[in-house]
FINU-927962 format. One line per field, with one value per atom (N, C-alpha, C): atom name; x, y, z; residue in three letters. Coordinates in Angstrom, 2 decimals. Example, Ala and Ser with C-alpha at 12.3 -4.5 7.8 and 13.67 -1.06 7.14 Angstrom:
<nodes>
lotor [N, CA, C, N, CA, C]
c1 [13.19, 12.30, 13.20, 12.85, 13.67, 12.90]
c2 [-5.69, -4.50, -3.30, -2.25, -1.06, 0.03]
c3 [7.80, 7.80, 7.80, 7.08, 7.14, 7.87]
minu [ALA, ALA, ALA, SER, SER, SER]
</nodes>
This chain:
<nodes>
lotor [N, CA, C, N, CA, C, N, CA, C, N, CA, C, N, CA, C, N, CA, C, N, CA, C, N, CA, C, N, CA, C, N, CA, C, N, CA, C, N, CA, C, N, CA, C, N, CA, C, N, CA, C, N, CA, C, N, CA, C, N, CA, C, N, CA, C, N, CA, C, N, CA, C, N, CA, C, N, CA, C, N, CA, C, N, CA, C, N, CA, C, N, CA, C, N, CA, C, N, CA, C, N, CA, C, N, CA, C, N, CA, C, N, CA, C, N, CA, C, N, CA, C, N, CA, C, N, CA, C, N, CA, C, N, CA, C, N, CA, C, N, CA, C, N, CA, C, N, CA, C, N, CA, C, N, CA, C, N, CA, C, N, CA, C, N, CA, C, N, CA, C, N, CA, C, N, CA, C, N, CA, C, N, CA, C, N, CA, C, N, CA, C, N, CA, C, N, CA, C, N, CA, C, N, CA, C, N, CA, C, N, CA, C, N, CA, C, N, CA, C, N, CA, C, N, CA, C, N, CA, C, N, CA, C, N, CA, C, N, CA, C, N, CA, C, N, CA, C, N, CA, C, N, CA, C, N, CA, C, N, CA, C, N, CA, C, N, CA, C, N, CA, C, N, CA, C, N, CA, C, N, CA, C, N, CA, C, N, CA, C, N, CA, C, N, CA, C, N, CA, C, N, CA, C, N, CA, C, N, CA, C, N, CA, C, N, CA, C, N, CA, C, N, CA, C, N, CA, C, N, CA, C, N, CA, C, N, CA, C, N, CA, C, N, CA, C, N, CA, C, N, CA, C, N, CA, C, N, CA, C, N, CA, C, N, CA, C, N, CA, C, N, CA, C, N, CA, C, N, CA, C, N, CA, C, N, CA, C, N, CA, C, N, CA, C, N, CA, C, N, CA, C, N, CA, C, N, CA, C, N, CA, C, N, CA, C, N, CA, C, N, CA, C, N, CA, C, N, CA, C, N, CA, C, N, CA, C, N, CA, C, N, CA, C, N, CA, C, N, CA, C, N, CA, C, N, CA, C, N, CA, C, N, CA, C, N, CA, C, N, CA, C, N, CA, C, N, CA, C]
c1 [0.84, 0.00, 0.89, 0.58, 1.33, 0.57, 1.22, 0.59, 1.04, 0.09, 0.40, 0.22, 1.10, 1.01, 0.41, -0.59, -1.20, -0.29, 0.02, 0.91, 0.18, 0.96, 0.39, -0.52, -0.13, -0.93, -2.28, -2.30, -3.56, -4.43, -3.82, -4.58, -5.22, -4.45, -5.00, -6.10, -5.87, -6.87, -8.15, -8.02, -9.19, -9.95, -9.22, -9.86, -10.61, -9.98, -10.64, -11.87, -11.77, -12.91, -14.08, -13.79, -14.86, -15.52, -14.72, -15.30, -16.15, -15.66, -16.43, -17.75, -17.72, -18.96, -19.96, -19.49, -20.38, -20.94, -20.10, -20.53, -21.57, -21.55, -22.54, -23.95, -24.10, -25.42, -25.96, -25.08, -25.51, -25.89, -26.62, -27.09, -25.95, -26.07, -25.16, -25.77, -27.05, -27.75, -28.98, -29.18, -30.38, -30.81, -32.06, -32.55, -33.68, -33.81, -34.85, -35.74, -35.77, -36.55, -38.02, -38.57, -39.98, -40.13, -41.32, -41.59, -42.27, -41.97, -40.95, -39.55, -38.59, -37.20, -36.69, -36.07, -35.52, -34.13, -33.82, -32.52, -32.12, -30.84, -30.34, -28.99, -28.65, -27.36, -26.62, -25.61, -24.78, -25.54, -26.62, -27.34, -28.35, -28.42, -29.35, -28.69, -27.61, -26.92, -25.65, -24.71, -23.45, -22.57, -23.00, -22.28, -22.18, -23.00, -22.93, -21.56, -20.86, -19.52, -18.58, -18.80, -18.00, -18.23, -19.48, -19.81, -19.14, -19.26, -18.66, -17.14, -16.55, -15.10, -14.65, -15.39, -15.03, -15.14, -16.18, -16.33, -15.18, -14.81, -13.71, -12.38, -12.14, -10.90, -10.87, -11.98, -12.02, -11.84, -12.39, -12.19, -10.73, -10.08, -8.66, -7.80, -8.20, -7.44, -7.63, -8.85, -9.14, -8.71, -8.56, -8.27, -7.03, -5.89, -4.72, -4.92, -5.72, -5.97, -6.92, -7.81, -8.76, -8.11, -7.13, -6.51, -5.47, -5.00, -3.99, -2.60, -1.85, -0.46, -0.26, -1.30, -1.12, -1.08, -0.14, -0.06, -1.22, -1.67, -2.79, -2.35, -2.80, -2.41, -3.05, -4.21, -4.91, -4.36, -3.56, -3.03, -1.79, -2.02, -0.95, -1.31, -0.30, -0.58, -1.45, -1.29, -2.08, -3.57, -3.93, -5.33, -5.92, -5.18, -5.64, -5.75, -4.76, -4.77, -5.96, -6.23, -7.33, -8.68, -8.87, -10.16, -10.40, -9.39, -9.56, -9.76, -9.07, -9.23, -10.65, -11.23, -12.61, -13.55, -13.31, -14.13, -14.01, -12.80, -12.58, -13.27, -13.19, -13.84, -15.36, -15.94, -17.38, -17.78, -16.96, -17.24, -17.16, -16.14, -15.99, -17.16, -17.61, -18.74, -20.01, -20.23, -21.41, -21.30, -20.10, -19.91, -20.22, -19.83, -20.14, -21.65, -22.33, -23.78, -24.45, -24.00, -24.57, -24.27, -23.09, -22.73, -23.60, -23.82, -24.64, -26.09, -26.56, -27.93, -28.02, -26.91, -26.83, -27.23, -26.76, -27.11, -25.89, -24.73, -23.51, -23.48, -23.63, -23.77, -22.57, -22.58, -21.55, -21.79, -20.83, -20.99, -22.23, -22.81, -24.02, -25.23, -25.21, -26.32, -25.96, -24.69, -24.24, -23.12, -23.40, -22.37, -21.79, -22.64, -22.17, -21.26, -21.56, -20.74, -19.32, -19.21, -17.88, -17.16, -17.90, -17.27, -16.74, -17.49, -17.01, -15.77, -15.74, -14.56, -13.32, -13.47, -12.35, -11.94, -12.92, -12.64, -11.88, -12.29, -11.57, -10.16, -9.98, -8.64, -7.73, -8.25, -7.45, -7.17, -8.15, -7.94, -6.89, -6.91, -5.89, -4.51, -4.45, -3.18, -2.70, -3.61, -3.25, -2.77, -3.42, -2.98, -1.58, -1.30, 0.05, 1.07, 0.69, 1.58, 1.84, 0.81, 0.98, 1.94, 1.83, 2.76, 4.17, 4.33, 5.65, 6.21, 5.36, 5.82, 6.36, 5.67, 6.09, 7.37, 7.53, 8.73, 9.95, 9.72, 10.84, 11.31, 10.41, 10.74, 11.04]
c2 [-1.18, 0.00, 1.24, 2.16, 3.39, 4.50, 5.09, 6.18, 7.50, 8.29, 9.60, 10.65, 11.62, 12.73, 13.91, 14.51, 15.67, 16.88, 17.58, 18.74, 19.97, 20.99, 22.24, 22.89, 22.84, 23.44, 22.76, 21.44, 20.71, 20.97, 21.10, 21.40, 22.79, 23.76, 25.11, 25.13, 24.46, 24.42, 23.75, 22.68, 22.00, 22.84, 23.54, 24.43, 25.55, 26.13, 27.18, 26.66, 25.45, 24.86, 24.61, 24.16, 23.93, 25.25, 26.29, 27.61, 28.10, 27.88, 28.27, 27.52, 26.22, 25.44, 25.98, 26.26, 26.80, 28.16, 28.98, 30.29, 30.21, 29.13, 29.00, 28.81, 28.24, 27.98, 29.15, 30.02, 31.19, 32.32, 33.34, 34.40, 35.22, 35.47, 36.35, 37.73, 37.82, 39.10, 39.00, 40.00, 40.11, 41.56, 41.79, 43.16, 43.34, 44.53, 44.83, 45.96, 46.28, 47.41, 47.13, 46.12, 45.82, 44.48, 44.21, 42.93, 42.01, 40.79, 40.08, 40.41, 40.25, 40.53, 39.49, 40.00, 39.09, 38.63, 37.40, 36.84, 35.88, 35.82, 34.88, 34.34, 33.18, 32.60, 32.28, 31.48, 31.20, 30.47, 29.80, 28.99, 29.80, 31.09, 31.95, 32.68, 32.19, 32.84, 32.10, 32.82, 32.21, 31.85, 32.23, 31.86, 30.35, 29.59, 28.14, 27.63, 28.43, 28.06, 27.97, 28.79, 28.73, 27.39, 26.96, 25.67, 24.53, 24.54, 23.48, 23.49, 24.66, 24.77, 24.19, 24.49, 23.97, 22.45, 21.91, 20.45, 19.84, 20.48, 19.97, 20.01, 21.04, 21.11, 19.95, 19.71, 18.60, 17.26, 17.12, 15.89, 15.72, 16.81, 16.72, 16.35, 16.80, 16.44, 14.96, 14.46, 13.07, 12.07, 12.52, 11.61, 10.74, 11.26, 10.40, 9.31, 9.60, 8.63, 7.54, 7.89, 6.92, 6.05, 6.58, 5.86, 4.84, 4.94, 4.00, 4.38, 3.39, 3.61, 4.05, 4.05, 4.42, 5.94, 6.43, 7.89, 8.35, 9.55, 10.12, 11.36, 11.48, 12.63, 13.93, 13.83, 15.04, 15.58, 14.80, 15.20, 16.09, 17.28, 18.24, 19.60, 20.40, 21.75, 22.59, 22.38, 23.15, 22.87, 21.67, 21.33, 22.17, 22.30, 23.11, 24.58, 25.08, 26.47, 26.73, 25.82, 25.99, 25.99, 25.04, 24.93, 26.14, 26.56, 27.73, 28.99, 29.10, 30.27, 30.36, 29.23, 29.22, 29.67, 29.21, 29.64, 31.13, 31.65, 33.09, 33.90, 33.42, 34.13, 34.15, 33.02, 32.98, 33.89, 33.91, 34.78, 36.25, 36.60, 37.99, 38.42, 37.53, 37.87, 38.07, 37.20, 37.36, 38.63, 38.97, 40.20, 41.41, 41.37, 42.45, 42.56, 41.42, 41.44, 42.07, 41.67, 42.22, 43.71, 44.13, 45.54, 46.37, 45.87, 46.59, 46.70, 45.70, 45.73, 46.46, 47.06, 47.75, 46.82, 45.58, 44.57, 44.00, 44.59, 44.11, 44.64, 43.75, 44.18, 43.88, 44.45, 44.19, 42.81, 42.30, 40.95, 40.74, 41.79, 41.59, 41.23, 41.58, 41.26, 40.22, 39.90, 38.98, 38.09, 37.39, 36.59, 35.53, 34.85, 33.81, 34.33, 35.51, 36.12, 36.34, 36.91, 37.22, 35.96, 34.98, 33.72, 32.98, 33.02, 32.42, 33.14, 34.47, 35.23, 34.82, 34.68, 34.25, 32.82, 31.96, 30.58, 30.50, 31.30, 31.30, 31.85, 32.86, 33.40, 32.35, 31.62, 30.58, 29.44, 29.08, 28.03, 28.47, 29.74, 30.25, 30.22, 30.56, 30.47, 29.02, 28.10, 26.67, 26.22, 26.68, 26.31, 26.85, 28.06, 28.62, 27.80, 27.35, 26.48, 25.16, 24.61, 23.34, 23.53, 24.64, 24.93, 25.04, 25.71, 25.85, 24.54, 23.66, 22.34, 21.51, 21.54, 20.71, 21.23, 22.55, 23.08, 22.96, 22.96, 22.85, 21.41, 20.47, 19.06, 18.38]
c3 [0.00, 0.00, 0.00, -0.89, -1.00, -0.26, 0.72, 1.46, 0.89, 0.49, -0.07, 1.01, 0.97, 1.91, 1.15, 1.74, 1.10, 1.33, 0.26, 0.36, 0.84, 1.13, 1.62, 0.58, -0.68, -1.74, -1.88, -1.84, -1.93, -0.71, 0.45, 1.66, 1.57, 1.10, 0.92, -0.13, -1.25, -2.32, -1.83, -1.07, -0.53, 0.48, 1.33, 2.30, 1.58, 0.58, -0.20, -0.93, -1.47, -2.17, -1.22, -0.01, 0.97, 1.37, 1.54, 1.83, 0.66, -0.54, -1.72, -1.83, -1.51, -1.52, -0.51, 0.68, 1.71, 1.27, 0.68, 0.21, -0.89, -1.67, -2.75, -2.21, -1.04, -0.48, 0.33, 0.78, 1.54, 0.57, 1.04, 0.13, -0.48, -1.79, -2.50, -2.65, -2.41, -2.47, -1.57, -0.76, 0.07, 0.06, -0.25, -0.25, -1.21, -1.72, -2.68, -2.23, -0.96, -0.48, -0.27, -0.89, -0.71, 0.02, 0.46, 1.11, 0.12, 0.04, 0.80, 0.29, 1.17, 0.85, -0.16, -1.21, -2.22, -1.80, -2.16, -1.85, -2.97, -3.26, -4.27, -3.81, -4.35, -4.04, -5.34, -5.28, -6.46, -7.56, -7.21, -8.18, -8.99, -8.74, -9.46, -10.63, -11.10, -12.22, -12.55, -13.11, -13.52, -12.32, -11.12, -9.91, -9.71, -10.43, -10.33, -10.78, -11.58, -12.02, -10.81, -9.81, -8.59, -7.89, -7.83, -7.22, -7.99, -9.31, -10.12, -10.01, -9.94, -9.78, -8.44, -7.37, -6.06, -6.02, -6.63, -6.69, -7.50, -8.60, -9.43, -8.68, -7.89, -7.10, -6.09, -5.42, -4.47, -5.17, -6.39, -7.15, -7.56, -7.95, -8.31, -7.10, -5.92, -4.72, -4.38, -4.55, -4.19, -5.25, -6.47, -7.58, -7.40, -6.99, -6.83, -5.76, -4.76, -3.71, -4.20, -5.10, -5.64, -6.73, -7.42, -8.53, -8.08, -6.87, -6.40, -6.86, -7.35, -7.73, -9.17, -9.97, -11.37, -11.54, -12.34, -12.57, -13.46, -13.21, -13.96, -14.71, -15.94, -16.76, -16.26, -15.63, -15.19, -13.87, -13.19, -11.88, -12.09, -12.59, -12.88, -12.28, -12.01, -11.49, -12.44, -13.74, -14.70, -14.55, -14.13, -13.92, -12.79, -11.70, -10.58, -10.99, -11.71, -12.14, -13.07, -13.99, -14.93, -14.22, -13.32, -12.63, -11.73, -11.00, -10.13, -10.97, -12.09, -12.96, -13.52, -13.87, -14.36, -13.25, -12.02, -10.89, -10.62, -10.70, -10.49, -11.59, -12.83, -13.93, -13.76, -13.36, -13.11, -11.97, -10.92, -9.77, -10.19, -10.97, -11.40, -12.29, -13.15, -14.01, -13.19, -12.19, -11.33, -10.49, -10.03, -9.28, -10.15, -11.41, -12.34, -12.55, -12.68, -12.82, -11.59, -10.41, -9.19, -9.06, -9.46, -9.40, -10.34, -11.54, -12.51, -12.06, -11.31, -10.81, -9.47, -9.05, -7.76, -6.61, -6.69, -5.70, -4.99, -5.23, -4.60, -3.18, -2.22, -0.84, 0.03, 1.20, 2.20, 2.81, 3.57, 4.12, 4.99, 5.53, 6.33, 5.47, 4.18, 3.28, 2.23, 2.10, 1.06, 1.60, 2.67, 3.33, 2.40, 1.65, 0.75, -0.33, -0.85, -1.89, -1.38, -0.20, 0.34, 0.82, 1.33, 1.72, 0.49, -0.60, -1.85, -2.37, -2.21, -2.63, -1.85, -0.55, 0.29, -0.09, -0.30, -0.69, -2.00, -2.98, -4.25, -4.11, -3.26, -3.03, -2.40, -1.42, -0.77, -1.75, -2.58, -3.58, -4.60, -4.99, -5.92, -5.28, -4.00, -3.27, -3.24, -3.01, -3.01, -4.38, -5.45, -6.80, -7.06, -6.59, -6.75, -5.97, -4.77, -3.98, -4.70, -5.34, -6.07, -7.23, -7.93, -9.03, -8.48, -7.34, -6.71, -6.21, -5.69, -5.20, -6.34, -7.48, -8.61, -9.23, -9.32, -9.95, -9.04, -7.71, -6.78, -6.66, -6.85, -6.62, -7.82]
minu [MET, MET, MET, ASN, ASN, ASN, ARG, ARG, ARG, ARG, ARG, ARG, ILE, ILE, ILE, ILE, ILE, ILE, GLY, GLY, GLY, ARG, ARG, ARG, GLY, GLY, GLY, ARG, ARG, ARG, LEU, LEU, LEU, LEU, LEU, LEU, ALA, ALA, ALA, GLY, GLY, GLY, THR, THR, THR, GLY, GLY, GLY, ALA, ALA, ALA, LEU, LEU, LEU, HIS, HIS, HIS, GLY, GLY, GLY, LEU, LEU, LEU, LEU, LEU, LEU, GLY, GLY, GLY, CYS, CYS, CYS, PHE, PHE, PHE, LEU, LEU, LEU, PRO, PRO, PRO, TRP, TRP, TRP, TYR, TYR, TYR, THR, THR, THR, GLY, GLY, GLY, GLY, GLY, GLY, GLY, GLY, GLY, GLU, GLU, GLU, LEU, LEU, LEU, PRO, PRO, PRO, VAL, VAL, VAL, ARG, ARG, ARG, SER, SER, SER, SER, SER, SER, ASN, ASN, ASN, ALA, ALA, ALA, PHE, PHE, PHE, ASP, ASP, ASP, GLY, GLY, GLY, ILE, ILE, ILE, GLY, GLY, GLY, ILE, ILE, ILE, VAL, VAL, VAL, VAL, VAL, VAL, PHE, PHE, PHE, LEU, LEU, LEU, SER, SER, SER, ALA, ALA, ALA, VAL, VAL, VAL, ALA, ALA, ALA, VAL, VAL, VAL, LEU, LEU, LEU, ALA, ALA, ALA, LEU, LEU, LEU, ILE, ILE, ILE, ALA, ALA, ALA, LEU, LEU, LEU, PRO, PRO, PRO, TYR, TYR, TYR, ALA, ALA, ALA, ALA, ALA, ALA, GLY, GLY, GLY, ASP, ASP, ASP, GLN, GLN, GLN, PRO, PRO, PRO, LEU, LEU, LEU, ALA, ALA, ALA, ILE, ILE, ILE, ASN, ASN, ASN, ARG, ARG, ARG, PRO, PRO, PRO, ALA, ALA, ALA, SER, SER, SER, PHE, PHE, PHE, VAL, VAL, VAL, ALA, ALA, ALA, VAL, VAL, VAL, VAL, VAL, VAL, SER, SER, SER, ILE, ILE, ILE, GLY, GLY, GLY, VAL, VAL, VAL, ALA, ALA, ALA, GLY, GLY, GLY, PHE, PHE, PHE, ALA, ALA, ALA, PHE, PHE, PHE, ARG, ARG, ARG, ALA, ALA, ALA, LEU, LEU, LEU, GLN, GLN, GLN, LEU, LEU, LEU, PHE, PHE, PHE, GLN, GLN, GLN, ALA, ALA, ALA, ASP, ASP, ASP, ALA, ALA, ALA, LEU, LEU, LEU, GLY, GLY, GLY, LEU, LEU, LEU, PRO, PRO, PRO, ASP, ASP, ASP, ARG, ARG, ARG, ALA, ALA, ALA, LEU, LEU, LEU, GLY, GLY, GLY, PHE, PHE, PHE, TRP, TRP, TRP, LEU, LEU, LEU, ALA, ALA, ALA, ALA, ALA, ALA, VAL, VAL, VAL, GLY, GLY, GLY, LEU, LEU, LEU, ALA, ALA, ALA, VAL, VAL, VAL, ALA, ALA, ALA, ALA, ALA, ALA, TRP, TRP, TRP, GLY, GLY, GLY, ALA, ALA, ALA, ALA, ALA, ALA, GLU, GLU, GLU, ILE, ILE, ILE, VAL, VAL, VAL, GLY, GLY, GLY, GLU, GLU, GLU, ARG, ARG, ARG, SER, SER, SER, ALA, ALA, ALA, GLY, GLY, GLY]
</nodes>
């Protein structure tokens, strides 16, 4: 049995992905001025890309453990960078949509939005660490 050690980059990327997943379920917008109060989360627009990106990062982390001893072509730093970049692009596009609709709120009204932002930042940091681990070793 081959025991794999999870590196710092994968740990950071996984932590960021979990935060991003949690942020997808919490409100990205709350308000509207009238009753009932309107609320939306990541699944009400292109923010779903953040959810799919977070799931893909977690799958990339688990993949080497599920595959056993055989090397995988997808288990490369570029895969992590690509998946996190797609998530960041989807998040930025949704942020632009919310800004144009004057619905971009502070963390008290959009906790999920800001939690997803932090999660994506940590996942991007983890992807950078993975690139650094591979080039150093």
